[in-house]
All heavy atoms as TSV, in Angstrom:
chain	resi	resn	atom	element	x	y	z
A	1	MET	N	N	-8.077	0.159	-39.226
A	1	MET	CA	C	-8.498	-1.142	-38.667
A	1	MET	C	C	-7.329	-1.760	-37.726
A	1	MET	O	O	-7.601	-2.382	-36.854
A	1	MET	CB	C	-8.759	-2.159	-39.834
A	1	MET	CG	C	-9.574	-3.361	-39.339
A	1	MET	SD	S	-11.169	-2.798	-38.789
A	1	MET	CE	C	-12.026	-4.289	-38.803
A	2	ASP	N	N	-6.121	-1.368	-38.053
A	2	ASP	CA	C	-4.978	-1.812	-37.312
A	2	ASP	C	C	-4.978	-1.327	-35.912
A	2	ASP	O	O	-4.558	-1.968	-34.915
A	2	ASP	CB	C	-3.713	-1.432	-38.007
A	2	ASP	CG	C	-2.752	-2.651	-38.189
A	2	ASP	OD1	O	-3.186	-3.776	-37.840
A	2	ASP	OD2	O	-1.657	-2.438	-38.699
A	3	LYS	N	N	-5.376	0.028	-35.795
A	3	LYS	CA	C	-5.415	0.658	-34.508
A	3	LYS	C	C	-6.405	-0.006	-33.512
A	3	LYS	O	O	-6.192	-0.200	-32.333
A	3	LYS	CB	C	-5.659	2.118	-34.554
A	3	LYS	CG	C	-4.484	2.888	-35.086
A	3	LYS	CD	C	-4.794	4.375	-35.047
A	3	LYS	CE	C	-3.590	5.179	-35.548
A	3	LYS	NZ	N	-3.771	6.624	-35.434
A	4	LYS	N	N	-7.555	-0.413	-34.148
A	4	LYS	CA	C	-8.624	-1.072	-33.363
A	4	LYS	C	C	-8.089	-2.388	-32.757
A	4	LYS	O	O	-8.390	-2.709	-31.609
A	4	LYS	CB	C	-9.867	-1.247	-34.132
A	4	LYS	CG	C	-10.729	-0.103	-34.313
A	4	LYS	CD	C	-12.064	-0.523	-34.996
A	4	LYS	CE	C	-12.947	0.679	-35.160
A	4	LYS	NZ	N	-14.203	0.269	-35.806
A	5	ASN	N	N	-7.415	-3.163	-33.631
A	5	ASN	CA	C	-6.910	-4.446	-33.177
A	5	ASN	C	C	-5.844	-4.276	-32.030
A	5	ASN	O	O	-5.781	-5.037	-31.081
A	5	ASN	CB	C	-6.327	-5.260	-34.352
A	5	ASN	CG	C	-7.398	-5.756	-35.169
A	5	ASN	OD1	O	-8.584	-5.990	-34.797
A	5	ASN	ND2	N	-7.074	-6.112	-36.434
A	6	ALA	N	N	-5.000	-3.276	-32.279
A	6	ALA	CA	C	-3.951	-3.010	-31.277
A	6	ALA	C	C	-4.530	-2.519	-29.941
A	6	ALA	O	O	-4.141	-2.920	-28.867
A	6	ALA	CB	C	-2.992	-1.942	-31.840
A	7	LEU	N	N	-5.534	-1.662	-30.057
A	7	LEU	CA	C	-6.294	-1.214	-28.832
A	7	LEU	C	C	-6.955	-2.442	-28.132
A	7	LEU	O	O	-6.895	-2.540	-26.903
A	7	LEU	CB	C	-7.234	-0.185	-29.182
A	7	LEU	CG	C	-7.947	0.588	-28.011
A	7	LEU	CD1	C	-6.902	1.262	-27.106
A	7	LEU	CD2	C	-8.974	1.590	-28.555
A	8	ARG	N	N	-7.630	-3.245	-28.857
A	8	ARG	CA	C	-8.332	-4.340	-28.269
A	8	ARG	C	C	-7.361	-5.324	-27.645
A	8	ARG	O	O	-7.503	-5.794	-26.548
A	8	ARG	CB	C	-9.117	-5.145	-29.325
A	8	ARG	CG	C	-9.917	-6.266	-28.860
A	8	ARG	CD	C	-10.755	-6.952	-29.976
A	8	ARG	NE	N	-11.712	-5.945	-30.471
A	8	ARG	CZ	C	-11.955	-5.882	-31.765
A	8	ARG	NH1	N	-11.443	-6.712	-32.645
A	8	ARG	NH2	N	-12.865	-4.987	-32.143
A	9	ALA	N	N	-6.184	-5.595	-28.289
A	9	ALA	CA	C	-5.168	-6.475	-27.720
A	9	ALA	C	C	-4.595	-5.863	-26.475
A	9	ALA	O	O	-4.384	-6.586	-25.452
A	9	ALA	CB	C	-4.049	-6.718	-28.701
A	10	GLY	N	N	-4.357	-4.561	-26.424
A	10	GLY	CA	C	-3.843	-3.942	-25.229
A	10	GLY	C	C	-4.863	-4.015	-24.086
A	10	GLY	O	O	-4.505	-4.300	-22.953
A	11	ALA	N	N	-6.162	-3.853	-24.440
A	11	ALA	CA	C	-7.192	-3.888	-23.380
A	11	ALA	C	C	-7.233	-5.258	-22.879
A	11	ALA	O	O	-7.406	-5.490	-21.545
A	11	ALA	CB	C	-8.478	-3.404	-23.919
A	12	VAL	N	N	-7.227	-6.288	-23.635
A	12	VAL	CA	C	-7.305	-7.605	-23.199
A	12	VAL	C	C	-6.083	-8.007	-22.354
A	12	VAL	O	O	-6.210	-8.591	-21.303
A	12	VAL	CB	C	-7.413	-8.691	-24.367
A	12	VAL	CG1	C	-7.189	-10.100	-23.942
A	12	VAL	CG2	C	-8.778	-8.508	-25.063
A	13	THR	N	N	-4.919	-7.573	-22.776
A	13	THR	CA	C	-3.669	-7.830	-22.010
A	13	THR	C	C	-3.723	-7.113	-20.610
A	13	THR	O	O	-3.392	-7.710	-19.645
A	13	THR	CB	C	-2.442	-7.379	-22.784
A	13	THR	OG1	O	-2.401	-8.053	-24.028
A	13	THR	CG2	C	-1.193	-7.610	-22.085
A	14	ALA	N	N	-4.153	-5.920	-20.631
A	14	ALA	CA	C	-4.242	-5.132	-19.340
A	14	ALA	C	C	-5.285	-5.775	-18.409
A	14	ALA	O	O	-5.014	-5.935	-17.251
A	14	ALA	CB	C	-4.531	-3.737	-19.657
A	15	GLY	N	N	-6.365	-6.160	-19.018
A	15	GLY	CA	C	-7.348	-6.843	-18.163
A	15	GLY	C	C	-6.948	-8.161	-17.661
A	15	GLY	O	O	-7.233	-8.456	-16.388
A	16	THR	N	N	-6.280	-8.871	-18.378
A	16	THR	CA	C	-5.754	-10.182	-17.954
A	16	THR	C	C	-4.814	-10.006	-16.863
A	16	THR	O	O	-4.761	-10.778	-15.833
A	16	THR	CB	C	-5.214	-11.025	-19.158
A	16	THR	OG1	O	-6.162	-11.106	-20.150
A	16	THR	CG2	C	-4.748	-12.288	-18.713
A	17	THR	N	N	-3.798	-9.064	-17.026
A	17	THR	CA	C	-2.824	-8.806	-16.055
A	17	THR	C	C	-3.394	-8.407	-14.782
A	17	THR	O	O	-3.006	-8.889	-13.640
A	17	THR	CB	C	-1.791	-7.748	-16.566
A	17	THR	OG1	O	-1.283	-8.188	-17.809
A	17	THR	CG2	C	-0.674	-7.534	-15.638
A	18	LEU	N	N	-4.341	-7.470	-14.819
A	18	LEU	CA	C	-5.039	-6.981	-13.642
A	18	LEU	C	C	-5.771	-8.104	-12.887
A	18	LEU	O	O	-5.625	-8.187	-11.635
A	18	LEU	CB	C	-6.020	-5.850	-13.999
A	18	LEU	CG	C	-6.743	-5.216	-12.806
A	18	LEU	CD1	C	-5.767	-4.490	-11.928
A	18	LEU	CD2	C	-7.788	-4.249	-13.307
A	19	MET	N	N	-6.445	-8.977	-13.574
A	19	MET	CA	C	-7.150	-10.072	-12.909
A	19	MET	C	C	-6.148	-11.069	-12.289
A	19	MET	O	O	-6.321	-11.556	-11.206
A	19	MET	CB	C	-7.990	-10.805	-14.012
A	19	MET	CG	C	-9.279	-10.075	-14.383
A	19	MET	SD	S	-10.261	-9.536	-13.048
A	19	MET	CE	C	-10.842	-11.165	-12.437
A	20	MET	N	N	-4.990	-11.291	-12.948
A	20	MET	CA	C	-4.023	-12.234	-12.383
A	20	MET	C	C	-3.429	-11.556	-11.104
A	20	MET	O	O	-3.160	-12.263	-10.146
A	20	MET	CB	C	-2.942	-12.532	-13.322
A	20	MET	CG	C	-3.436	-13.340	-14.568
A	20	MET	SD	S	-2.189	-13.578	-15.869
A	20	MET	CE	C	-1.172	-14.835	-15.078
A	21	LEU	N	N	-3.143	-10.277	-11.123
A	21	LEU	CA	C	-2.566	-9.647	-9.913
A	21	LEU	C	C	-3.628	-9.646	-8.787
A	21	LEU	O	O	-3.221	-9.839	-7.663
A	21	LEU	CB	C	-2.306	-8.229	-10.301
A	21	LEU	CG	C	-1.020	-8.020	-11.099
A	21	LEU	CD1	C	-0.796	-6.567	-11.479
A	21	LEU	CD2	C	0.238	-8.500	-10.306
A	22	LEU	N	N	-4.953	-9.446	-9.091
A	22	LEU	CA	C	-5.937	-9.505	-8.016
A	22	LEU	C	C	-6.129	-10.898	-7.503
A	22	LEU	O	O	-6.491	-11.064	-6.242
A	22	LEU	CB	C	-7.233	-8.930	-8.534
A	22	LEU	CG	C	-7.242	-7.354	-8.850
A	22	LEU	CD1	C	-8.518	-6.974	-9.502
A	22	LEU	CD2	C	-6.988	-6.618	-7.606
A	23	MET	N	N	-6.086	-11.889	-8.345
A	23	MET	CA	C	-6.292	-13.238	-7.951
A	23	MET	C	C	-5.193	-13.810	-7.079
A	23	MET	O	O	-5.322	-14.697	-6.290
A	23	MET	CB	C	-6.589	-14.144	-9.173
A	23	MET	CG	C	-7.821	-13.784	-9.898
A	23	MET	SD	S	-9.323	-14.099	-8.956
A	23	MET	CE	C	-9.346	-15.832	-9.030
A	24	SER	N	N	-3.913	-13.416	-7.312
A	24	SER	CA	C	-2.832	-13.899	-6.616
A	24	SER	C	C	-2.470	-12.997	-5.455
A	24	SER	O	O	-1.343	-12.375	-5.415
A	24	SER	CB	C	-1.612	-14.084	-7.518
A	24	SER	OG	O	-1.198	-12.792	-7.995
A	25	SER	N	N	-3.359	-12.785	-4.511
A	25	SER	CA	C	-3.212	-11.947	-3.394
A	25	SER	C	C	-2.201	-12.445	-2.404
A	25	SER	O	O	-2.241	-13.673	-2.176
A	25	SER	CB	C	-4.508	-11.633	-2.682
A	25	SER	OG	O	-4.326	-11.018	-1.542
A	26	PRO	N	N	-1.204	-11.722	-1.994
A	26	PRO	CA	C	-0.328	-12.134	-1.042
A	26	PRO	C	C	-0.842	-12.443	0.340
A	26	PRO	O	O	-0.240	-13.154	1.151
A	26	PRO	CB	C	0.788	-11.107	-0.973
A	26	PRO	CG	C	0.160	-9.862	-1.483
A	26	PRO	CD	C	-0.930	-10.295	-2.358
A	27	ALA	N	N	-2.006	-12.022	0.630
A	27	ALA	CA	C	-2.692	-12.306	1.889
A	27	ALA	C	C	-2.988	-13.820	2.001
A	27	ALA	O	O	-3.056	-14.316	3.094
A	27	ALA	CB	C	-3.999	-11.489	2.049
A	28	LEU	N	N	-3.107	-14.482	0.949
A	28	LEU	CA	C	-3.285	-15.935	1.008
A	28	LEU	C	C	-2.093	-16.698	1.392
A	28	LEU	O	O	-2.102	-17.779	1.900
A	28	LEU	CB	C	-3.771	-16.486	-0.381
A	28	LEU	CG	C	-5.065	-15.898	-0.886
A	28	LEU	CD1	C	-5.334	-16.419	-2.280
A	28	LEU	CD2	C	-6.232	-16.305	-0.015
A	29	ALA	N	N	-0.899	-16.064	1.421
A	29	ALA	CA	C	0.316	-16.703	1.797
A	29	ALA	C	C	0.430	-16.870	3.316
A	29	ALA	O	O	1.183	-17.630	3.832
A	29	ALA	CB	C	1.496	-15.951	1.310
A	30	LEU	N	N	-0.424	-16.153	4.066
A	30	LEU	CA	C	-0.390	-16.188	5.515
A	30	LEU	C	C	-1.052	-17.474	6.011
A	30	LEU	O	O	-0.826	-17.881	7.178
A	30	LEU	CB	C	-1.074	-15.013	6.132
A	30	LEU	CG	C	-0.421	-13.707	5.783
A	30	LEU	CD1	C	-1.222	-12.479	6.371
A	30	LEU	CD2	C	1.053	-13.606	6.368
A	31	THR	N	N	-1.899	-18.133	5.223
A	31	THR	CA	C	-2.637	-19.325	5.632
A	31	THR	C	C	-1.698	-20.477	5.479
A	31	THR	O	O	-1.230	-20.747	4.303
A	31	THR	CB	C	-3.871	-19.534	4.848
A	31	THR	OG1	O	-4.661	-18.276	4.909
A	31	THR	CG2	C	-4.692	-20.633	5.287
A	32	ARG	N	N	-1.395	-21.262	6.459
A	32	ARG	CA	C	-0.524	-22.371	6.404
A	32	ARG	C	C	-1.286	-23.584	5.799
A	32	ARG	O	O	-2.594	-23.808	6.125
A	32	ARG	CB	C	0.034	-22.816	7.766
A	32	ARG	CG	C	0.974	-21.811	8.340
A	32	ARG	CD	C	1.886	-22.446	9.330
A	32	ARG	NE	N	2.772	-21.489	9.906
A	32	ARG	CZ	C	3.972	-21.286	9.431
A	32	ARG	NH1	N	4.369	-21.842	8.185
A	32	ARG	NH2	N	4.792	-20.385	9.960
A	33	ASP	N	N	-0.600	-24.378	4.940
A	33	ASP	CA	C	-1.172	-25.535	4.364
A	33	ASP	C	C	-1.020	-26.728	5.369
A	33	ASP	O	O	-0.112	-26.705	6.247
A	33	ASP	CB	C	-0.503	-25.853	3.054
A	33	ASP	CG	C	-0.837	-24.812	1.932
A	33	ASP	OD1	O	-2.004	-24.198	2.078
A	33	ASP	OD2	O	-0.028	-24.649	1.066
A	34	ASP	N	N	-1.798	-27.765	5.086
A	34	ASP	CA	C	-1.532	-28.996	5.899
A	34	ASP	C	C	-0.184	-29.593	5.571
A	34	ASP	O	O	0.184	-29.665	4.388
A	34	ASP	CB	C	-2.669	-30.089	5.501
A	34	ASP	CG	C	-4.036	-29.653	5.989
A	34	ASP	OD1	O	-4.033	-28.819	6.983
A	34	ASP	OD2	O	-5.019	-30.129	5.490
A	35	GLY	N	N	0.511	-30.016	6.628
A	35	GLY	CA	C	1.880	-30.561	6.454
A	35	GLY	C	C	2.937	-29.437	6.275
A	35	GLY	O	O	4.140	-29.859	6.037
A	36	ASP	N	N	2.562	-28.192	6.401
A	36	ASP	CA	C	3.564	-27.167	6.288
A	36	ASP	C	C	4.350	-27.167	7.574
A	36	ASP	O	O	3.906	-26.965	8.681
A	36	ASP	CB	C	2.869	-25.797	6.083
A	36	ASP	CG	C	3.821	-24.723	5.706
A	36	ASP	OD1	O	4.984	-25.067	5.388
A	36	ASP	OD2	O	3.378	-23.579	5.727
A	37	ASP	N	N	5.731	-27.302	7.413
A	37	ASP	CA	C	6.632	-27.421	8.631
A	37	ASP	C	C	7.791	-26.575	8.268
A	37	ASP	O	O	8.828	-27.084	7.762
A	37	ASP	CB	C	7.030	-28.929	8.871
A	37	ASP	CG	C	7.733	-28.988	10.183
A	37	ASP	OD1	O	7.671	-28.121	11.017
A	37	ASP	OD2	O	8.486	-29.972	10.373
A	38	PRO	N	N	7.726	-25.249	8.620
A	38	PRO	CA	C	8.863	-24.383	8.370
A	38	PRO	C	C	10.161	-24.773	9.195
A	38	PRO	O	O	10.031	-25.313	10.317
A	38	PRO	CB	C	8.414	-23.009	8.721
A	38	PRO	CG	C	7.302	-23.209	9.613
A	38	PRO	CD	C	6.661	-24.545	9.336
A	39	ALA	N	N	11.301	-24.663	8.588
A	39	ALA	CA	C	12.522	-25.015	9.280
A	39	ALA	C	C	12.861	-23.918	10.280
A	39	ALA	O	O	12.351	-22.789	10.214
A	39	ALA	CB	C	13.623	-25.129	8.318
A	40	PRO	N	N	13.748	-24.272	11.239
A	40	PRO	CA	C	14.139	-23.189	12.217
A	40	PRO	C	C	15.005	-22.112	11.511
A	40	PRO	O	O	15.641	-22.398	10.471
A	40	PRO	CB	C	15.022	-23.963	13.215
A	40	PRO	CG	C	15.403	-25.250	12.533
A	40	PRO	CD	C	14.304	-25.517	11.569
A	41	LYS	N	N	14.949	-20.958	12.095
A	41	LYS	CA	C	15.570	-19.758	11.450
A	41	LYS	C	C	17.175	-19.984	11.555
A	41	LYS	O	O	17.619	-20.490	12.520
A	41	LYS	CB	C	15.179	-18.493	12.025
A	41	LYS	CG	C	13.740	-18.193	11.747
A	41	LYS	CD	C	13.281	-16.832	12.332
A	41	LYS	CE	C	11.863	-16.504	11.963
A	41	LYS	NZ	N	11.466	-15.293	12.489
A	42	LEU	N	N	17.834	-19.425	10.559
A	42	LEU	CA	C	19.299	-19.355	10.598
A	42	LEU	C	C	19.841	-18.197	11.303
A	42	LEU	O	O	19.202	-17.076	11.100
A	42	LEU	CB	C	19.876	-19.418	9.177
A	42	LEU	CG	C	19.581	-20.733	8.361
A	42	LEU	CD1	C	20.141	-20.518	6.893
A	42	LEU	CD2	C	20.211	-21.942	8.931
A	43	SER	N	N	20.962	-18.324	11.976
A	43	SER	CA	C	21.576	-17.143	12.583
A	43	SER	C	C	22.289	-16.365	11.473
A	43	SER	O	O	22.391	-16.807	10.343
A	43	SER	CB	C	22.567	-17.579	13.675
A	43	SER	OG	O	23.646	-18.199	13.123
A	44	VAL	N	N	22.814	-15.145	11.801
A	44	VAL	CA	C	23.498	-14.309	10.880
A	44	VAL	C	C	24.757	-15.054	10.379
A	44	VAL	O	O	25.060	-14.989	9.208
A	44	VAL	CB	C	23.809	-12.918	11.516
A	44	VAL	CG1	C	24.696	-12.142	10.532
A	44	VAL	CG2	C	22.576	-12.224	11.833
A	45	VAL	N	N	25.509	-15.696	11.313
A	45	VAL	CA	C	26.700	-16.280	10.993
A	45	VAL	C	C	26.470	-17.540	10.072
A	45	VAL	O	O	27.130	-17.780	9.028
A	45	VAL	CB	C	27.510	-16.898	12.230
A	45	VAL	CG1	C	28.678	-17.693	11.876
A	45	VAL	CG2	C	27.850	-15.657	13.049
A	46	GLU	N	N	25.365	-18.323	10.364
A	46	GLU	CA	C	25.016	-19.371	9.460
A	46	GLU	C	C	24.584	-18.985	8.120
A	46	GLU	O	O	24.913	-19.576	7.113
A	46	GLU	CB	C	23.832	-20.222	10.130
A	46	GLU	CG	C	24.194	-20.964	11.411
A	46	GLU	CD	C	23.133	-21.597	12.124
A	46	GLU	OE1	O	22.015	-21.087	12.019
A	46	GLU	OE2	O	23.308	-22.647	12.779
A	47	THR	N	N	23.837	-17.875	8.035
A	47	THR	CA	C	23.414	-17.359	6.778
A	47	THR	C	C	24.562	-16.857	5.947
A	47	THR	O	O	24.675	-17.168	4.751
A	47	THR	CB	C	22.443	-16.195	6.983
A	47	THR	OG1	O	21.402	-16.643	7.750
A	47	THR	CG2	C	21.923	-15.651	5.686
A	48	LEU	N	N	25.489	-16.141	6.577
A	48	LEU	CA	C	26.714	-15.622	5.791
A	48	LEU	C	C	27.578	-16.841	5.376
A	48	LEU	O	O	28.128	-16.891	4.309
A	48	LEU	CB	C	27.464	-14.728	6.724
A	48	LEU	CG	C	26.855	-13.316	6.914
A	48	LEU	CD1	C	27.714	-12.575	7.863
A	48	LEU	CD2	C	26.709	-12.573	5.615
A	49	GLY	N	N	27.718	-17.853	6.276
A	49	GLY	CA	C	28.470	-18.990	5.855
A	49	GLY	C	C	27.835	-19.792	4.666
A	49	GLY	O	O	28.582	-20.211	3.752
A	50	LEU	N	N	26.557	-19.899	4.730
A	50	LEU	CA	C	25.842	-20.743	3.702
A	50	LEU	C	C	25.757	-19.953	2.368
A	50	LEU	O	O	25.939	-20.608	1.322
A	50	LEU	CB	C	24.495	-21.007	4.173
A	50	LEU	CG	C	23.595	-21.950	3.232
A	50	LEU	CD1	C	24.261	-23.271	3.093
A	50	LEU	CD2	C	22.209	-22.185	3.867
A	51	PHE	N	N	25.477	-18.700	2.391
A	51	PHE	CA	C	25.209	-17.917	1.216
A	51	PHE	C	C	26.379	-17.001	0.655
A	51	PHE	O	O	26.331	-16.505	-0.448
A	51	PHE	CB	C	23.951	-17.091	1.285
A	51	PHE	CG	C	22.726	-17.843	1.489
A	51	PHE	CD1	C	22.053	-17.899	2.728
A	51	PHE	CD2	C	22.177	-18.578	0.460
A	51	PHE	CE1	C	20.916	-18.632	2.878
A	51	PHE	CE2	C	21.058	-19.423	0.675
A	51	PHE	CZ	C	20.405	-19.430	1.828
A	52	VAL	N	N	27.443	-16.942	1.495
A	52	VAL	CA	C	28.627	-16.077	1.077
A	52	VAL	C	C	29.861	-16.934	1.032
A	52	VAL	O	O	30.514	-17.070	0.074
A	52	VAL	CB	C	28.728	-14.817	2.034
A	52	VAL	CG1	C	30.006	-14.076	1.678
A	52	VAL	CG2	C	27.458	-13.957	1.886
A	53	ALA	N	N	30.209	-17.498	2.222
A	53	ALA	CA	C	31.477	-18.193	2.295
A	53	ALA	C	C	31.455	-19.517	1.539
A	53	ALA	O	O	32.421	-19.855	0.831
A	53	ALA	CB	C	31.763	-18.513	3.784
A	54	ALA	N	N	30.449	-20.272	1.562
A	54	ALA	CA	C	30.369	-21.598	0.802
A	54	ALA	C	C	30.531	-21.403	-0.714
A	54	ALA	O	O	31.275	-22.113	-1.261
A	54	ALA	CB	C	29.107	-22.346	1.235
A	55	PRO	N	N	29.805	-20.457	-1.311
A	55	PRO	CA	C	30.024	-20.235	-2.729
A	55	PRO	C	C	31.401	-19.795	-3.126
A	55	PRO	O	O	31.989	-20.183	-4.082
A	55	PRO	CB	C	28.958	-19.159	-3.083
A	55	PRO	CG	C	27.896	-19.304	-2.087
A	55	PRO	CD	C	28.637	-19.707	-0.799
A	56	ILE	N	N	31.988	-18.948	-2.267
A	56	ILE	CA	C	33.391	-18.432	-2.437
A	56	ILE	C	C	34.354	-19.567	-2.358
A	56	ILE	O	O	35.232	-19.775	-3.194
A	56	ILE	CB	C	33.738	-17.277	-1.513
A	56	ILE	CG1	C	32.937	-16.080	-1.838
A	56	ILE	CG2	C	35.201	-16.983	-1.571
A	56	ILE	CD1	C	33.098	-14.903	-0.901
A	57	VAL	N	N	34.130	-20.411	-1.326
A	57	VAL	CA	C	35.093	-21.628	-1.158
A	57	VAL	C	C	34.943	-22.572	-2.361
A	57	VAL	O	O	35.935	-23.046	-2.865
A	57	VAL	CB	C	34.850	-22.308	0.138
A	57	VAL	CG1	C	35.565	-23.646	0.246
A	57	VAL	CG2	C	35.269	-21.418	1.340
A	58	LEU	N	N	33.723	-22.829	-2.722
A	58	LEU	CA	C	33.497	-23.688	-3.910
A	58	LEU	C	C	34.106	-23.133	-5.216
A	58	LEU	O	O	34.721	-23.886	-5.980
A	58	LEU	CB	C	32.035	-23.893	-4.134
A	58	LEU	CG	C	31.556	-24.792	-5.273
A	58	LEU	CD1	C	32.006	-26.277	-4.947
A	58	LEU	CD2	C	30.037	-24.837	-5.387
A	59	PHE	N	N	33.925	-21.835	-5.377
A	59	PHE	CA	C	34.615	-21.106	-6.539
A	59	PHE	C	C	36.120	-21.343	-6.518
A	59	PHE	O	O	36.712	-21.619	-7.483
A	59	PHE	CB	C	34.213	-19.643	-6.556
A	59	PHE	CG	C	34.845	-18.891	-7.668
A	59	PHE	CD1	C	34.457	-18.984	-8.972
A	59	PHE	CD2	C	35.916	-18.034	-7.307
A	59	PHE	CE1	C	35.060	-18.313	-9.980
A	59	PHE	CE2	C	36.595	-17.332	-8.299
A	59	PHE	CZ	C	36.150	-17.431	-9.658
A	60	LEU	N	N	36.695	-21.080	-5.325
A	60	LEU	CA	C	38.110	-21.194	-5.227
A	60	LEU	C	C	38.621	-22.583	-5.402
A	60	LEU	O	O	39.652	-22.830	-6.064
A	60	LEU	CB	C	38.596	-20.645	-3.885
A	60	LEU	CG	C	38.430	-19.116	-3.685
A	60	LEU	CD1	C	38.779	-18.752	-2.269
A	60	LEU	CD2	C	39.240	-18.321	-4.694
A	61	VAL	N	N	37.899	-23.560	-4.903
A	61	VAL	CA	C	38.222	-24.948	-5.227
A	61	VAL	C	C	38.208	-25.277	-6.673
A	61	VAL	O	O	39.154	-25.911	-7.245
A	61	VAL	CB	C	37.282	-25.900	-4.442
A	61	VAL	CG1	C	37.447	-27.372	-4.920
A	61	VAL	CG2	C	37.558	-25.863	-2.965
A	62	ILE	N	N	37.216	-24.800	-7.386
A	62	ILE	CA	C	37.029	-25.048	-8.823
A	62	ILE	C	C	38.210	-24.390	-9.559
A	62	ILE	O	O	38.863	-24.953	-10.438
A	62	ILE	CB	C	35.693	-24.595	-9.325
A	62	ILE	CG1	C	34.613	-25.561	-8.811
A	62	ILE	CG2	C	35.687	-24.673	-10.909
A	62	ILE	CD1	C	33.222	-25.008	-9.086
A	63	VAL	N	N	38.502	-23.127	-9.217
A	63	VAL	CA	C	39.634	-22.402	-9.849
A	63	VAL	C	C	40.942	-23.198	-9.585
A	63	VAL	O	O	41.767	-23.293	-10.467
A	63	VAL	CB	C	39.693	-20.983	-9.299
A	63	VAL	CG1	C	40.946	-20.320	-9.748
A	63	VAL	CG2	C	38.496	-20.207	-9.837
A	64	GLY	N	N	41.118	-23.684	-8.352
A	64	GLY	CA	C	42.374	-24.375	-8.017
A	64	GLY	C	C	42.529	-25.694	-8.834
A	64	GLY	O	O	43.599	-25.951	-9.357
A	65	LEU	N	N	41.375	-26.363	-8.979
A	65	LEU	CA	C	41.425	-27.656	-9.801
A	65	LEU	C	C	41.679	-27.301	-11.296
A	65	LEU	O	O	42.482	-27.991	-11.989
A	65	LEU	CB	C	40.079	-28.346	-9.665
A	65	LEU	CG	C	39.915	-29.091	-8.286
A	65	LEU	CD1	C	38.432	-29.561	-8.279
A	65	LEU	CD2	C	40.830	-30.191	-8.215
A	66	VAL	N	N	41.239	-26.214	-11.762
A	66	VAL	CA	C	41.402	-25.918	-13.183
A	66	VAL	C	C	42.883	-25.535	-13.315
A	66	VAL	O	O	43.522	-25.908	-14.356
A	66	VAL	CB	C	40.460	-24.755	-13.603
A	66	VAL	CG1	C	40.900	-24.254	-14.962
A	66	VAL	CG2	C	38.956	-25.249	-13.763
A	67	MET	N	N	43.373	-24.822	-12.420
A	67	MET	CA	C	44.813	-24.319	-12.561
A	67	MET	C	C	45.780	-25.537	-12.417
A	67	MET	O	O	46.737	-25.633	-13.135
A	67	MET	CB	C	45.134	-23.268	-11.501
A	67	MET	CG	C	44.477	-21.878	-11.800
A	67	MET	SD	S	44.727	-20.754	-10.458
A	67	MET	CE	C	46.447	-20.516	-10.573
A	68	VAL	N	N	45.460	-26.461	-11.554
A	68	VAL	CA	C	46.343	-27.574	-11.298
A	68	VAL	C	C	46.241	-28.599	-12.523
A	68	VAL	O	O	47.228	-29.068	-12.946
A	68	VAL	CB	C	46.005	-28.317	-10.063
A	68	VAL	CG1	C	46.677	-29.687	-9.916
A	68	VAL	CG2	C	46.358	-27.479	-8.843
A	69	LEU	N	N	45.047	-28.760	-13.011
A	69	LEU	CA	C	44.894	-29.776	-14.045
A	69	LEU	C	C	45.048	-29.149	-15.422
A	69	LEU	O	O	44.863	-29.889	-16.480
A	69	LEU	CB	C	43.474	-30.345	-14.002
A	69	LEU	CG	C	43.280	-31.159	-12.603
A	69	LEU	CD1	C	41.889	-31.653	-12.532
A	69	LEU	CD2	C	44.252	-32.304	-12.450
A	70	ASP	N	N	45.343	-27.869	-15.540
A	70	ASP	CA	C	45.460	-27.275	-16.887
A	70	ASP	C	C	46.757	-27.703	-17.606
A	70	ASP	O	O	47.829	-27.628	-16.903
A	70	ASP	CB	C	45.472	-25.746	-16.814
A	70	ASP	CG	C	45.619	-25.019	-18.070
A	70	ASP	OD1	O	45.126	-25.615	-19.096
A	70	ASP	OD2	O	45.986	-23.864	-18.212
A	71	LYS	N	N	46.674	-28.194	-18.757
A	71	LYS	CA	C	47.902	-28.771	-19.508
A	71	LYS	C	C	48.193	-27.961	-20.692
A	71	LYS	O	O	49.055	-28.340	-21.533
A	71	LYS	CB	C	47.682	-30.228	-19.804
A	71	LYS	CG	C	47.450	-31.115	-18.567
A	71	LYS	CD	C	47.297	-32.499	-18.961
A	71	LYS	CE	C	47.132	-33.257	-17.634
A	71	LYS	NZ	N	46.892	-34.593	-17.676
A	72	SER	N	N	47.607	-26.829	-20.865
A	72	SER	CA	C	47.905	-25.949	-22.039
A	72	SER	C	C	49.196	-25.255	-21.885
A	72	SER	O	O	49.816	-24.947	-22.903
A	72	SER	CB	C	46.709	-24.994	-22.254
A	72	SER	OG	O	46.583	-24.067	-21.291
A	73	LYS	N	N	49.622	-24.950	-20.661
A	73	LYS	CA	C	50.809	-24.146	-20.478
A	73	LYS	C	C	51.887	-25.097	-19.798
A	73	LYS	O	O	51.944	-25.096	-18.557
A	73	LYS	CB	C	50.656	-22.970	-19.605
A	73	LYS	CG	C	49.709	-21.941	-20.162
A	73	LYS	CD	C	49.689	-20.692	-19.335
A	73	LYS	CE	C	48.861	-20.945	-18.068
A	73	LYS	NZ	N	48.787	-19.768	-17.223
A	74	LYS	N	N	52.538	-25.926	-20.578
A	74	LYS	CA	C	53.568	-26.828	-19.962
A	74	LYS	C	C	54.877	-26.023	-19.734
A	74	LYS	O	O	55.369	-25.412	-20.643
A	74	LYS	CB	C	53.842	-28.009	-20.851
A	74	LYS	CG	C	52.624	-28.927	-20.906
A	74	LYS	CD	C	52.972	-30.172	-21.641
A	74	LYS	CE	C	51.740	-31.098	-21.653
A	74	LYS	NZ	N	51.988	-32.348	-22.327
A	75	GLN	N	N	55.375	-26.120	-18.544
A	75	GLN	CA	C	56.698	-25.488	-18.166
A	75	GLN	C	C	57.780	-26.436	-18.501
A	75	GLN	O	O	57.759	-27.536	-18.118
A	75	GLN	CB	C	56.617	-24.987	-16.729
A	75	GLN	CG	C	55.578	-23.928	-16.449
A	75	GLN	CD	C	55.451	-23.641	-14.962
A	75	GLN	OE1	O	56.167	-24.173	-14.205
A	75	GLN	NE2	N	54.708	-22.620	-14.635
A	76	ALA	N	N	58.858	-25.878	-19.105
A	76	ALA	CA	C	59.979	-26.765	-19.460
A	76	ALA	C	C	60.974	-26.878	-18.284
A	76	ALA	O	O	61.224	-26.218	-17.506
A	76	ALA	CB	C	60.771	-26.257	-20.666
């Protein structure tokens, strides 16, 4: 009886997954909604600055602040 329940649960799960995949077709993403206003595209330099340089600079600022404000190692 356990195998029947497992088989039934697997079939229901597979069927549900298949229906969800078929219903969420990426072709619907090509239709613009009302009020949809895409932003202008970023250049390569702007993209690298925003997604590479800015996080690195932010990380270095945080590291610098931690090092400056760290009071666990007091020098005599």
